[in-house]
PyMOL commands that place a pseudoatom at each C-alpha (Angstrom):
pseudoatom trace, name=CA, resn=UNK, resi=1, chain=A, elem=C, hetatm=0, pos=[2.129, 26.492, -7.426]
pseudoatom trace, name=CA, resn=UNK, resi=2, chain=A, elem=C, hetatm=0, pos=[1.179, 23.901, -10.207]
pseudoatom trace, name=CA, resn=UNK, resi=3, chain=A, elem=C, hetatm=0, pos=[3.032, 24.130, -13.211]
pseudoatom trace, name=CA, resn=UNK, resi=4, chain=A, elem=C, hetatm=0, pos=[1.683, 23.940, -16.776]
pseudoatom trace, name=CA, resn=UNK, resi=5, chain=A, elem=C, hetatm=0, pos=[1.804, 20.825, -18.656]
pseudoatom trace, name=CA, resn=UNK, resi=6, chain=A, elem=C, hetatm=0, pos=[5.221, 20.148, -20.200]
pseudoatom trace, name=CA, resn=UNK, resi=7, chain=A, elem=C, hetatm=0, pos=[3.886, 19.399, -23.793]
pseudoatom trace, name=CA, resn=UNK, resi=8, chain=A, elem=C, hetatm=0, pos=[2.074, 22.908, -23.628]
pseudoatom trace, name=CA, resn=UNK, resi=9, chain=A, elem=C, hetatm=0, pos=[5.439, 24.384, -22.435]
pseudoatom trace, name=CA, resn=UNK, resi=10, chain=A, elem=C, hetatm=0, pos=[7.408, 22.788, -24.978]
pseudoatom trace, name=CA, resn=UNK, resi=11, chain=A, elem=C, hetatm=0, pos=[4.948, 24.129, -27.848]
pseudoatom trace, name=CA, resn=UNK, resi=12, chain=A, elem=C, hetatm=0, pos=[5.208, 27.832, -26.515]
pseudoatom trace, name=CA, resn=UNK, resi=13, chain=A, elem=C, hetatm=0, pos=[9.072, 27.519, -26.562]
pseudoatom trace, name=CA, resn=UNK, resi=14, chain=A, elem=C, hetatm=0, pos=[8.910, 26.294, -30.195]
pseudoatom trace, name=CA, resn=UNK, resi=15, chain=A, elem=C, hetatm=0, pos=[7.192, 29.471, -31.429]
pseudoatom trace, name=CA, resn=UNK, resi=16, chain=A, elem=C, hetatm=0, pos=[9.739, 31.227, -33.889]
pseudoatom trace, name=CA, resn=UNK, resi=17, chain=A, elem=C, hetatm=0, pos=[11.611, 34.274, -33.249]
pseudoatom trace, name=CA, resn=UNK, resi=18, chain=A, elem=C, hetatm=0, pos=[9.836, 35.975, -36.128]
pseudoatom trace, name=CA, resn=UNK, resi=19, chain=A, elem=C, hetatm=0, pos=[6.285, 35.010, -34.795]
pseudoatom trace, name=CA, resn=UNK, resi=20, chain=A, elem=C, hetatm=0, pos=[7.372, 36.401, -31.407]
pseudoatom trace, name=CA, resn=UNK, resi=21, chain=A, elem=C, hetatm=0, pos=[8.374, 39.425, -32.693]
pseudoatom trace, name=CA, resn=UNK, resi=22, chain=A, elem=C, hetatm=0, pos=[4.974, 40.181, -34.172]
pseudoatom trace, name=CA, resn=UNK, resi=23, chain=A, elem=C, hetatm=0, pos=[2.096, 42.262, -32.556]
pseudoatom trace, name=CA, resn=UNK, resi=24, chain=A, elem=C, hetatm=0, pos=[-0.287, 40.044, -30.818]
pseudoatom trace, name=CA, resn=UNK, resi=25, chain=A, elem=C, hetatm=0, pos=[-0.922, 37.864, -27.724]
pseudoatom trace, name=CA, resn=UNK, resi=26, chain=A, elem=C, hetatm=0, pos=[-1.457, 34.120, -26.829]
pseudoatom trace, name=CA, resn=UNK, resi=27, chain=A, elem=C, hetatm=0, pos=[-3.389, 33.094, -23.758]
pseudoatom trace, name=CA, resn=UNK, resi=28, chain=A, elem=C, hetatm=0, pos=[-6.646, 34.825, -22.476]
pseudoatom trace, name=CA, resn=UNK, resi=29, chain=A, elem=C, hetatm=0, pos=[-6.444, 32.859, -19.295]
pseudoatom trace, name=CA, resn=UNK, resi=30, chain=A, elem=C, hetatm=0, pos=[-3.791, 32.533, -16.600]
pseudoatom trace, name=CA, resn=UNK, resi=31, chain=A, elem=C, hetatm=0, pos=[-1.610, 29.514, -16.254]
pseudoatom trace, name=CA, resn=UNK, resi=32, chain=A, elem=C, hetatm=0, pos=[-3.632, 27.948, -13.406]
pseudoatom trace, name=CA, resn=UNK, resi=33, chain=A, elem=C, hetatm=0, pos=[-6.040, 27.104, -16.252]
pseudoatom trace, name=CA, resn=UNK, resi=34, chain=A, elem=C, hetatm=0, pos=[-3.512, 25.265, -18.316]
pseudoatom trace, name=CA, resn=UNK, resi=35, chain=A, elem=C, hetatm=0, pos=[-2.263, 23.165, -15.229]
pseudoatom trace, name=CA, resn=UNK, resi=36, chain=A, elem=C, hetatm=0, pos=[-5.303, 21.015, -14.899]
pseudoatom trace, name=CA, resn=UNK, resi=37, chain=A, elem=C, hetatm=0, pos=[-7.533, 18.937, -16.891]
pseudoatom trace, name=CA, resn=UNK, resi=38, chain=A, elem=C, hetatm=0, pos=[-10.472, 20.699, -18.474]
pseudoatom trace, name=CA, resn=UNK, resi=39, chain=A, elem=C, hetatm=0, pos=[-13.582, 19.783, -20.768]
pseudoatom trace, name=CA, resn=UNK, resi=40, chain=A, elem=C, hetatm=0, pos=[-13.451, 23.182, -22.462]
pseudoatom trace, name=CA, resn=UNK, resi=41, chain=A, elem=C, hetatm=0, pos=[-11.297, 25.222, -24.491]
pseudoatom trace, name=CA, resn=UNK, resi=42, chain=A, elem=C, hetatm=0, pos=[-12.251, 28.535, -25.691]
pseudoatom trace, name=CA, resn=UNK, resi=43, chain=A, elem=C, hetatm=0, pos=[-10.715, 30.132, -28.797]
pseudoatom trace, name=CA, resn=UNK, resi=44, chain=A, elem=C, hetatm=0, pos=[-11.345, 33.450, -30.734]
pseudoatom trace, name=CA, resn=UNK, resi=45, chain=A, elem=C, hetatm=0, pos=[-9.942, 33.965, -34.212]
pseudoatom trace, name=CA, resn=UNK, resi=46, chain=A, elem=C, hetatm=0, pos=[-7.049, 36.429, -33.443]
pseudoatom trace, name=CA, resn=UNK, resi=47, chain=A, elem=C, hetatm=0, pos=[-6.378, 39.479, -31.215]
pseudoatom trace, name=CA, resn=UNK, resi=48, chain=A, elem=C, hetatm=0, pos=[-8.230, 42.661, -31.953]
pseudoatom trace, name=CA, resn=UNK, resi=49, chain=A, elem=C, hetatm=0, pos=[-6.575, 46.172, -32.463]
pseudoatom trace, name=CA, resn=UNK, resi=50, chain=A, elem=C, hetatm=0, pos=[-4.208, 47.609, -34.654]
pseudoatom trace, name=CA, resn=UNK, resi=51, chain=A, elem=C, hetatm=0, pos=[-0.682, 45.849, -35.426]
pseudoatom trace, name=CA, resn=UNK, resi=52, chain=A, elem=C, hetatm=0, pos=[0.762, 49.241, -36.182]
pseudoatom trace, name=CA, resn=UNK, resi=53, chain=A, elem=C, hetatm=0, pos=[-0.188, 51.239, -33.242]
pseudoatom trace, name=CA, resn=UNK, resi=54, chain=A, elem=C, hetatm=0, pos=[0.184, 48.225, -31.033]
pseudoatom trace, name=CA, resn=UNK, resi=55, chain=A, elem=C, hetatm=0, pos=[3.523, 47.421, -32.765]
pseudoatom trace, name=CA, resn=UNK, resi=56, chain=A, elem=C, hetatm=0, pos=[5.379, 47.123, -29.298]
pseudoatom trace, name=CA, resn=UNK, resi=57, chain=A, elem=C, hetatm=0, pos=[2.618, 44.655, -27.665]
pseudoatom trace, name=CA, resn=UNK, resi=58, chain=A, elem=C, hetatm=0, pos=[4.286, 41.568, -29.236]
pseudoatom trace, name=CA, resn=UNK, resi=59, chain=A, elem=C, hetatm=0, pos=[3.649, 38.142, -28.720]
pseudoatom trace, name=CA, resn=UNK, resi=60, chain=A, elem=C, hetatm=0, pos=[6.987, 37.937, -26.684]
pseudoatom trace, name=CA, resn=UNK, resi=61, chain=A, elem=C, hetatm=0, pos=[6.057, 40.542, -24.497]
pseudoatom trace, name=CA, resn=UNK, resi=62, chain=A, elem=C, hetatm=0, pos=[2.613, 39.046, -24.055]
pseudoatom trace, name=CA, resn=UNK, resi=63, chain=A, elem=C, hetatm=0, pos=[4.029, 35.414, -22.789]
pseudoatom trace, name=CA, resn=UNK, resi=64, chain=A, elem=C, hetatm=0, pos=[6.209, 37.238, -20.620]
pseudoatom trace, name=CA, resn=UNK, resi=65, chain=A, elem=C, hetatm=0, pos=[3.574, 39.183, -18.755]
pseudoatom trace, name=CA, resn=UNK, resi=66, chain=A, elem=C, hetatm=0, pos=[1.243, 35.660, -18.756]
pseudoatom trace, name=CA, resn=UNK, resi=67, chain=A, elem=C, hetatm=0, pos=[4.646, 34.115, -16.929]
pseudoatom trace, name=CA, resn=UNK, resi=68, chain=A, elem=C, hetatm=0, pos=[4.141, 36.711, -14.027]
pseudoatom trace, name=CA, resn=UNK, resi=69, chain=A, elem=C, hetatm=0, pos=[2.659, 35.397, -10.950]
pseudoatom trace, name=CA, resn=UNK, resi=70, chain=A, elem=C, hetatm=0, pos=[0.049, 38.082, -10.924]
pseudoatom trace, name=CA, resn=UNK, resi=71, chain=A, elem=C, hetatm=0, pos=[-1.511, 36.372, -14.018]
pseudoatom trace, name=CA, resn=UNK, resi=72, chain=A, elem=C, hetatm=0, pos=[-1.566, 32.982, -12.567]
pseudoatom trace, name=CA, resn=UNK, resi=73, chain=A, elem=C, hetatm=0, pos=[-5.138, 32.679, -11.812]
pseudoatom trace, name=CA, resn=UNK, resi=74, chain=A, elem=C, hetatm=0, pos=[-6.819, 35.223, -14.068]
pseudoatom trace, name=CA, resn=UNK, resi=75, chain=A, elem=C, hetatm=0, pos=[-9.240, 35.932, -17.330]
pseudoatom trace, name=CA, resn=UNK, resi=76, chain=A, elem=C, hetatm=0, pos=[-8.915, 38.706, -19.876]
pseudoatom trace, name=CA, resn=UNK, resi=77, chain=A, elem=C, hetatm=0, pos=[-12.733, 38.570, -19.950]
pseudoatom trace, name=CA, resn=UNK, resi=78, chain=A, elem=C, hetatm=0, pos=[-12.908, 39.448, -16.108]
pseudoatom trace, name=CA, resn=UNK, resi=79, chain=A, elem=C, hetatm=0, pos=[-9.861, 41.035, -15.154]
pseudoatom trace, name=CA, resn=UNK, resi=80, chain=A, elem=C, hetatm=0, pos=[-8.455, 43.280, -17.991]
pseudoatom trace, name=CA, resn=UNK, resi=81, chain=A, elem=C, hetatm=0, pos=[-9.893, 46.726, -18.920]
pseudoatom trace, name=CA, resn=UNK, resi=82, chain=A, elem=C, hetatm=0, pos=[-10.929, 46.756, -22.536]
pseudoatom trace, name=CA, resn=UNK, resi=83, chain=A, elem=C, hetatm=0, pos=[-11.278, 50.069, -24.731]
pseudoatom trace, name=CA, resn=UNK, resi=84, chain=A, elem=C, hetatm=0, pos=[-10.794, 52.077, -21.601]
pseudoatom trace, name=CA, resn=UNK, resi=85, chain=A, elem=C, hetatm=0, pos=[-13.639, 50.831, -19.699]
pseudoatom trace, name=CA, resn=UNK, resi=86, chain=A, elem=C, hetatm=0, pos=[-13.511, 49.414, -16.038]
pseudoatom trace, name=CA, resn=UNK, resi=87, chain=A, elem=C, hetatm=0, pos=[-12.209, 45.756, -15.758]
pseudoatom trace, name=CA, resn=UNK, resi=88, chain=A, elem=C, hetatm=0, pos=[-14.685, 43.182, -17.323]
pseudoatom trace, name=CA, resn=UNK, resi=89, chain=A, elem=C, hetatm=0, pos=[-17.192, 45.702, -18.321]
pseudoatom trace, name=CA, resn=UNK, resi=90, chain=A, elem=C, hetatm=0, pos=[-16.773, 45.837, -22.114]
pseudoatom trace, name=CA, resn=UNK, resi=91, chain=A, elem=C, hetatm=0, pos=[-19.592, 44.668, -24.199]
pseudoatom trace, name=CA, resn=UNK, resi=92, chain=A, elem=C, hetatm=0, pos=[-17.921, 41.419, -25.236]
pseudoatom trace, name=CA, resn=UNK, resi=93, chain=A, elem=C, hetatm=0, pos=[-16.798, 40.837, -21.740]
pseudoatom trace, name=CA, resn=UNK, resi=94, chain=A, elem=C, hetatm=0, pos=[-19.994, 41.314, -19.997]
pseudoatom trace, name=CA, resn=UNK, resi=95, chain=A, elem=C, hetatm=0, pos=[-21.488, 38.672, -22.447]
pseudoatom trace, name=CA, resn=UNK, resi=96, chain=A, elem=C, hetatm=0, pos=[-18.870, 36.077, -21.834]
pseudoatom trace, name=CA, resn=UNK, resi=97, chain=A, elem=C, hetatm=0, pos=[-19.427, 36.649, -18.086]
pseudoatom trace, name=CA, resn=UNK, resi=98, chain=A, elem=C, hetatm=0, pos=[-23.221, 36.231, -18.662]
pseudoatom trace, name=CA, resn=UNK, resi=99, chain=A, elem=C, hetatm=0, pos=[-22.887, 33.014, -20.315]
pseudoatom trace, name=CA, resn=UNK, resi=100, chain=A, elem=C, hetatm=0, pos=[-20.521, 31.234, -18.138]
pseudoatom trace, name=CA, resn=UNK, resi=101, chain=A, elem=C, hetatm=0, pos=[-22.389, 32.206, -14.833]
pseudoatom trace, name=CA, resn=UNK, resi=102, chain=A, elem=C, hetatm=0, pos=[-25.327, 30.575, -16.448]
pseudoatom trace, name=CA, resn=UNK, resi=103, chain=A, elem=C, hetatm=0, pos=[-23.174, 27.891, -17.056]
pseudoatom trace, name=CA, resn=UNK, resi=104, chain=A, elem=C, hetatm=0, pos=[-21.972, 27.714, -13.478]
pseudoatom trace, name=CA, resn=UNK, resi=105, chain=A, elem=C, hetatm=0, pos=[-18.172, 28.126, -14.705]
pseudoatom trace, name=CA, resn=UNK, resi=106, chain=A, elem=C, hetatm=0, pos=[-15.354, 30.398, -14.053]
pseudoatom trace, name=CA, resn=UNK, resi=107, chain=A, elem=C, hetatm=0, pos=[-13.865, 31.958, -16.710]
pseudoatom trace, name=CA, resn=UNK, resi=108, chain=A, elem=C, hetatm=0, pos=[-10.716, 31.818, -14.869]
pseudoatom trace, name=CA, resn=UNK, resi=109, chain=A, elem=C, hetatm=0, pos=[-10.597, 28.174, -14.952]
pseudoatom trace, name=CA, resn=UNK, resi=110, chain=A, elem=C, hetatm=0, pos=[-11.218, 27.817, -18.694]
pseudoatom trace, name=CA, resn=UNK, resi=111, chain=A, elem=C, hetatm=0, pos=[-8.154, 28.036, -20.800]
pseudoatom trace, name=CA, resn=UNK, resi=112, chain=A, elem=C, hetatm=0, pos=[-8.619, 30.491, -23.408]
pseudoatom trace, name=CA, resn=UNK, resi=113, chain=A, elem=C, hetatm=0, pos=[-6.633, 31.669, -26.451]
pseudoatom trace, name=CA, resn=UNK, resi=114, chain=A, elem=C, hetatm=0, pos=[-7.299, 32.610, -30.138]
pseudoatom trace, name=CA, resn=UNK, resi=115, chain=A, elem=C, hetatm=0, pos=[-6.789, 30.274, -33.065]
pseudoatom trace, name=CA, resn=UNK, resi=116, chain=A, elem=C, hetatm=0, pos=[-3.941, 32.637, -34.467]
pseudoatom trace, name=CA, resn=UNK, resi=117, chain=A, elem=C, hetatm=0, pos=[-1.906, 34.891, -32.324]
pseudoatom trace, name=CA, resn=UNK, resi=118, chain=A, elem=C, hetatm=0, pos=[-1.061, 37.508, -34.517]
pseudoatom trace, name=CA, resn=UNK, resi=119, chain=A, elem=C, hetatm=0, pos=[-3.004, 40.777, -34.676]
pseudoatom trace, name=CA, resn=UNK, resi=120, chain=A, elem=C, hetatm=0, pos=[-4.290, 42.152, -37.775]
pseudoatom trace, name=CA, resn=UNK, resi=121, chain=A, elem=C, hetatm=0, pos=[-6.382, 45.140, -39.132]
pseudoatom trace, name=CA, resn=UNK, resi=122, chain=A, elem=C, hetatm=0, pos=[-9.071, 42.875, -40.570]
pseudoatom trace, name=CA, resn=UNK, resi=123, chain=A, elem=C, hetatm=0, pos=[-10.295, 39.538, -41.280]
pseudoatom trace, name=CA, resn=UNK, resi=124, chain=A, elem=C, hetatm=0, pos=[-9.268, 39.815, -44.808]
pseudoatom trace, name=CA, resn=UNK, resi=125, chain=A, elem=C, hetatm=0, pos=[-5.408, 40.460, -44.050]
pseudoatom trace, name=CA, resn=UNK, resi=126, chain=A, elem=C, hetatm=0, pos=[-5.556, 37.525, -41.609]
pseudoatom trace, name=CA, resn=UNK, resi=127, chain=A, elem=C, hetatm=0, pos=[-6.842, 35.146, -44.271]
pseudoatom trace, name=CA, resn=UNK, resi=128, chain=A, elem=C, hetatm=0, pos=[-4.086, 35.976, -46.580]
pseudoatom trace, name=CA, resn=UNK, resi=129, chain=A, elem=C, hetatm=0, pos=[-1.743, 34.360, -44.170]
pseudoatom trace, name=CA, resn=UNK, resi=130, chain=A, elem=C, hetatm=0, pos=[-3.962, 31.732, -43.281]
pseudoatom trace, name=CA, resn=UNK, resi=131, chain=A, elem=C, hetatm=0, pos=[-1.817, 28.677, -43.844]
pseudoatom trace, name=CA, resn=UNK, resi=132, chain=A, elem=C, hetatm=0, pos=[1.391, 29.801, -42.608]
pseudoatom trace, name=CA, resn=UNK, resi=133, chain=A, elem=C, hetatm=0, pos=[-0.251, 31.116, -39.257]
pseudoatom trace, name=CA, resn=UNK, resi=134, chain=A, elem=C, hetatm=0, pos=[-2.091, 28.075, -38.857]
pseudoatom trace, name=CA, resn=UNK, resi=135, chain=A, elem=C, hetatm=0, pos=[1.165, 26.005, -39.076]
pseudoatom trace, name=CA, resn=UNK, resi=136, chain=A, elem=C, hetatm=0, pos=[2.880, 28.373, -36.608]
pseudoatom trace, name=CA, resn=UNK, resi=137, chain=A, elem=C, hetatm=0, pos=[0.018, 28.354, -34.049]
pseudoatom trace, name=CA, resn=UNK, resi=138, chain=A, elem=C, hetatm=0, pos=[-1.862, 25.286, -34.213]
pseudoatom trace, name=CA, resn=UNK, resi=139, chain=A, elem=C, hetatm=0, pos=[0.844, 23.038, -32.501]
pseudoatom trace, name=CA, resn=UNK, resi=140, chain=A, elem=C, hetatm=0, pos=[0.104, 25.107, -29.494]
pseudoatom trace, name=CA, resn=UNK, resi=141, chain=A, elem=C, hetatm=0, pos=[-3.617, 24.412, -29.433]
pseudoatom trace, name=CA, resn=UNK, resi=142, chain=A, elem=C, hetatm=0, pos=[-2.827, 20.625, -30.062]
pseudoatom trace, name=CA, resn=UNK, resi=143, chain=A, elem=C, hetatm=0, pos=[-0.581, 20.465, -27.048]
pseudoatom trace, name=CA, resn=UNK, resi=144, chain=A, elem=C, hetatm=0, pos=[-3.375, 22.009, -24.986]
pseudoatom trace, name=CA, resn=UNK, resi=145, chain=A, elem=C, hetatm=0, pos=[-6.154, 19.716, -26.257]
pseudoatom trace, name=CA, resn=UNK, resi=146, chain=A, elem=C, hetatm=0, pos=[-4.053, 16.559, -25.560]
pseudoatom trace, name=CA, resn=UNK, resi=147, chain=A, elem=C, hetatm=0, pos=[-2.258, 17.624, -22.372]
pseudoatom trace, name=CA, resn=UNK, resi=148, chain=A, elem=C, hetatm=0, pos=[-5.658, 18.903, -20.869]
pseudoatom trace, name=CA, resn=UNK, resi=149, chain=A, elem=C, hetatm=0, pos=[-8.100, 16.155, -22.473]
pseudoatom trace, name=CA, resn=UNK, resi=150, chain=A, elem=C, hetatm=0, pos=[-10.304, 18.886, -23.779]
pseudoatom trace, name=CA, resn=UNK, resi=151, chain=A, elem=C, hetatm=0, pos=[-13.587, 17.562, -24.923]
pseudoatom trace, name=CA, resn=UNK, resi=152, chain=A, elem=C, hetatm=0, pos=[-14.999, 20.696, -26.576]
pseudoatom trace, name=CA, resn=UNK, resi=153, chain=A, elem=C, hetatm=0, pos=[-13.766, 23.778, -28.067]
pseudoatom trace, name=CA, resn=UNK, resi=154, chain=A, elem=C, hetatm=0, pos=[-16.092, 27.048, -27.597]
pseudoatom trace, name=CA, resn=UNK, resi=155, chain=A, elem=C, hetatm=0, pos=[-15.394, 28.798, -30.895]
pseudoatom trace, name=CA, resn=UNK, resi=156, chain=A, elem=C, hetatm=0, pos=[-16.246, 32.668, -31.114]
pseudoatom trace, name=CA, resn=UNK, resi=157, chain=A, elem=C, hetatm=0, pos=[-17.588, 33.723, -34.186]
pseudoatom trace, name=CA, resn=UNK, resi=158, chain=A, elem=C, hetatm=0, pos=[-18.155, 31.568, -37.550]
pseudoatom trace, name=CA, resn=UNK, resi=159, chain=A, elem=C, hetatm=0, pos=[-14.714, 32.081, -38.866]
pseudoatom trace, name=CA, resn=UNK, resi=160, chain=A, elem=C, hetatm=0, pos=[-12.856, 30.605, -36.055]
pseudoatom trace, name=CA, resn=UNK, resi=161, chain=A, elem=C, hetatm=0, pos=[-15.418, 27.677, -35.941]
pseudoatom trace, name=CA, resn=UNK, resi=162, chain=A, elem=C, hetatm=0, pos=[-14.752, 26.837, -39.197]
pseudoatom trace, name=CA, resn=UNK, resi=163, chain=A, elem=C, hetatm=0, pos=[-10.820, 26.923, -38.979]
pseudoatom trace, name=CA, resn=UNK, resi=164, chain=A, elem=C, hetatm=0, pos=[-11.139, 24.902, -36.008]
pseudoatom trace, name=CA, resn=UNK, resi=165, chain=A, elem=C, hetatm=0, pos=[-13.493, 22.277, -37.455]
pseudoatom trace, name=CA, resn=UNK, resi=166, chain=A, elem=C, hetatm=0, pos=[-11.367, 21.876, -40.266]
pseudoatom trace, name=CA, resn=UNK, resi=167, chain=A, elem=C, hetatm=0, pos=[-8.408, 21.454, -38.201]
pseudoatom trace, name=CA, resn=UNK, resi=168, chain=A, elem=C, hetatm=0, pos=[-10.319, 18.585, -35.839]
pseudoatom trace, name=CA, resn=UNK, resi=169, chain=A, elem=C, hetatm=0, pos=[-12.284, 16.977, -38.794]
pseudoatom trace, name=CA, resn=UNK, resi=170, chain=A, elem=C, hetatm=0, pos=[-15.439, 18.038, -36.802]
pseudoatom trace, name=CA, resn=UNK, resi=171, chain=A, elem=C, hetatm=0, pos=[-18.325, 18.070, -39.398]
pseudoatom trace, name=CA, resn=UNK, resi=172, chain=A, elem=C, hetatm=0, pos=[-21.314, 16.160, -37.856]
pseudoatom trace, name=CA, resn=UNK, resi=173, chain=A, elem=C, hetatm=0, pos=[-23.517, 18.484, -36.602]
pseudoatom trace, name=CA, resn=UNK, resi=174, chain=A, elem=C, hetatm=0, pos=[-25.124, 17.658, -33.238]
pseudoatom trace, name=CA, resn=UNK, resi=175, chain=A, elem=C, hetatm=0, pos=[-26.958, 20.836, -32.243]
pseudoatom trace, name=CA, resn=UNK, resi=176, chain=A, elem=C, hetatm=0, pos=[-28.230, 24.025, -33.173]
pseudoatom trace, name=CA, resn=UNK, resi=177, chain=A, elem=C, hetatm=0, pos=[-29.507, 27.478, -31.750]
pseudoatom trace, name=CA, resn=UNK, resi=178, chain=A, elem=C, hetatm=0, pos=[-31.224, 29.872, -33.999]
pseudoatom trace, name=CA, resn=UNK, resi=179, chain=A, elem=C, hetatm=0, pos=[-31.828, 33.389, -32.507]
pseudoatom trace, name=CA, resn=UNK, resi=180, chain=A, elem=C, hetatm=0, pos=[-35.503, 34.099, -32.193]
pseudoatom trace, name=CA, resn=UNK, resi=181, chain=A, elem=C, hetatm=0, pos=[-35.055, 37.715, -33.687]
pseudoatom trace, name=CA, resn=UNK, resi=182, chain=A, elem=C, hetatm=0, pos=[-35.705, 39.024, -37.059]
pseudoatom trace, name=CA, resn=UNK, resi=183, chain=A, elem=C, hetatm=0, pos=[-32.093, 38.378, -37.957]
pseudoatom trace, name=CA, resn=UNK, resi=184, chain=A, elem=C, hetatm=0, pos=[-32.169, 34.760, -37.071]
pseudoatom trace, name=CA, resn=UNK, resi=185, chain=A, elem=C, hetatm=0, pos=[-28.624, 34.088, -36.731]
pseudoatom trace, name=CA, resn=UNK, resi=186, chain=A, elem=C, hetatm=0, pos=[-27.259, 30.429, -35.702]
pseudoatom trace, name=CA, resn=UNK, resi=187, chain=A, elem=C, hetatm=0, pos=[-24.991, 28.820, -33.614]
pseudoatom trace, name=CA, resn=UNK, resi=188, chain=A, elem=C, hetatm=0, pos=[-24.089, 25.269, -34.151]
pseudoatom trace, name=CA, resn=UNK, resi=189, chain=A, elem=C, hetatm=0, pos=[-22.264, 22.400, -32.350]
pseudoatom trace, name=CA, resn=UNK, resi=190, chain=A, elem=C, hetatm=0, pos=[-20.356, 19.665, -34.422]
pseudoatom trace, name=CA, resn=UNK, resi=191, chain=A, elem=C, hetatm=0, pos=[-18.545, 16.707, -33.629]
pseudoatom trace, name=CA, resn=UNK, resi=192, chain=A, elem=C, hetatm=0, pos=[-15.507, 14.894, -34.673]
pseudoatom trace, name=CA, resn=UNK, resi=193, chain=A, elem=C, hetatm=0, pos=[-14.659, 11.211, -35.114]
pseudoatom trace, name=CA, resn=UNK, resi=194, chain=A, elem=C, hetatm=0, pos=[-12.732, 11.160, -31.904]
pseudoatom trace, name=CA, resn=UNK, resi=195, chain=A, elem=C, hetatm=0, pos=[-15.683, 12.689, -30.191]
pseudoatom trace, name=CA, resn=UNK, resi=196, chain=A, elem=C, hetatm=0, pos=[-14.599, 16.097, -29.423]
pseudoatom trace, name=CA, resn=UNK, resi=197, chain=A, elem=C, hetatm=0, pos=[-17.012, 18.721, -30.258]
pseudoatom trace, name=CA, resn=UNK, resi=198, chain=A, elem=C, hetatm=0, pos=[-16.657, 22.300, -31.655]
pseudoatom trace, name=CA, resn=UNK, resi=199, chain=A, elem=C, hetatm=0, pos=[-19.173, 24.985, -30.552]
pseudoatom trace, name=CA, resn=UNK, resi=200, chain=A, elem=C, hetatm=0, pos=[-19.381, 27.775, -33.045]
pseudoatom trace, name=CA, resn=UNK, resi=201, chain=A, elem=C, hetatm=0, pos=[-21.039, 30.582, -31.539]
pseudoatom trace, name=CA, resn=UNK, resi=202, chain=A, elem=C, hetatm=0, pos=[-22.328, 34.295, -32.753]
pseudoatom trace, name=CA, resn=UNK, resi=203, chain=A, elem=C, hetatm=0, pos=[-19.420, 36.277, -31.891]
pseudoatom trace, name=CA, resn=UNK, resi=204, chain=A, elem=C, hetatm=0, pos=[-20.096, 38.037, -28.530]
pseudoatom trace, name=CA, resn=UNK, resi=205, chain=A, elem=C, hetatm=0, pos=[-18.473, 41.333, -30.044]
pseudoatom trace, name=CA, resn=UNK, resi=206, chain=A, elem=C, hetatm=0, pos=[-21.681, 41.588, -32.227]
pseudoatom trace, name=CA, resn=UNK, resi=207, chain=A, elem=C, hetatm=0, pos=[-24.436, 39.255, -30.632]
pseudoatom trace, name=CA, resn=UNK, resi=208, chain=A, elem=C, hetatm=0, pos=[-25.583, 40.307, -27.162]
pseudoatom trace, name=CA, resn=UNK, resi=209, chain=A, elem=C, hetatm=0, pos=[-26.160, 37.017, -25.561]
pseudoatom trace, name=CA, resn=UNK, resi=210, chain=A, elem=C, hetatm=0, pos=[-27.763, 38.424, -22.575]
pseudoatom trace, name=CA, resn=UNK, resi=211, chain=A, elem=C, hetatm=0, pos=[-30.921, 39.044, -24.550]
pseudoatom trace, name=CA, resn=UNK, resi=212, chain=A, elem=C, hetatm=0, pos=[-32.702, 35.865, -24.284]
pseudoatom trace, name=CA, resn=UNK, resi=213, chain=A, elem=C, hetatm=0, pos=[-33.632, 35.980, -28.132]
pseudoatom trace, name=CA, resn=UNK, resi=214, chain=A, elem=C, hetatm=0, pos=[-29.980, 35.780, -28.807]
pseudoatom trace, name=CA, resn=UNK, resi=215, chain=A, elem=C, hetatm=0, pos=[-28.395, 33.736, -26.019]
pseudoatom trace, name=CA, resn=UNK, resi=216, chain=A, elem=C, hetatm=0, pos=[-27.010, 30.033, -27.529]
pseudoatom trace, name=CA, resn=UNK, resi=217, chain=A, elem=C, hetatm=0, pos=[-25.988, 29.031, -23.471]
pseudoatom trace, name=CA, resn=UNK, resi=218, chain=A, elem=C, hetatm=0, pos=[-28.716, 26.385, -23.209]
pseudoatom trace, name=CA, resn=UNK, resi=219, chain=A, elem=C, hetatm=0, pos=[-27.168, 24.788, -26.537]
pseudoatom trace, name=CA, resn=UNK, resi=220, chain=A, elem=C, hetatm=0, pos=[-23.772, 25.073, -25.093]
pseudoatom trace, name=CA, resn=UNK, resi=221, chain=A, elem=C, hetatm=0, pos=[-24.819, 23.542, -21.839]
pseudoatom trace, name=CA, resn=UNK, resi=222, chain=A, elem=C, hetatm=0, pos=[-26.364, 20.650, -23.621]
pseudoatom trace, name=CA, resn=UNK, resi=223, chain=A, elem=C, hetatm=0, pos=[-23.114, 20.042, -25.465]
pseudoatom trace, name=CA, resn=UNK, resi=224, chain=A, elem=C, hetatm=0, pos=[-21.159, 20.059, -22.453]
pseudoatom trace, name=CA, resn=UNK, resi=225, chain=A, elem=C, hetatm=0, pos=[-23.507, 17.364, -20.710]
pseudoatom trace, name=CA, resn=UNK, resi=226, chain=A, elem=C, hetatm=0, pos=[-23.343, 15.085, -23.520]
pseudoatom trace, name=CA, resn=UNK, resi=227, chain=A, elem=C, hetatm=0, pos=[-22.311, 11.500, -22.803]
pseudoatom trace, name=CA, resn=UNK, resi=228, chain=A, elem=C, hetatm=0, pos=[-20.653, 10.941, -26.251]
for i in range(1, 228): cmd.bond("trace and resi %d" % i, "trace and resi %d" % (i + 1))
show_as sticks, trace
zoom trace
């Protein structure tokens, strides 16, 4: 059974005890996705839910479960039950599955996480701790990006995209998809000086990518196939 890259394991081990004790989660894909080179890394903003009612669902507990062999080749988007629904059938999961089926990729093979591992009641509460949380969590993402030779980061939602673009210095826009419905929400891709791309998508918790008018998959495909 393949081992995850040592640099990634070292970054995980360096997470502080206070961070590990907080409500949250780290990876949305099993260890097999972190043991091989990958073109793409999926990052949401932070775990959903309530840090009060889910106080016992700590980052330490999540990492312990992630190390379990049952989670070796696994995706939270396909293999977890969300909001009491059968595995892989919540709205956001179905939209992720739709996109990656169109791309011809398996979600179980794509490394996935959140920019910040800590669960928060809302985005405002998260923003109040932005600097300290990024300092704590970003070294893990740096290790993933470097060890797996990631070329593109798929950001779920505009806030996640903005934080990732700032971290990578990705500010040259290289692609855009604008919904063809009345609201016209935009998804965009930006490139950093080192060639890595950040693809910022409408959040699949709000936008139904299964509707052709709101589906940014073709833009994602074009960015992943770029030569430079």
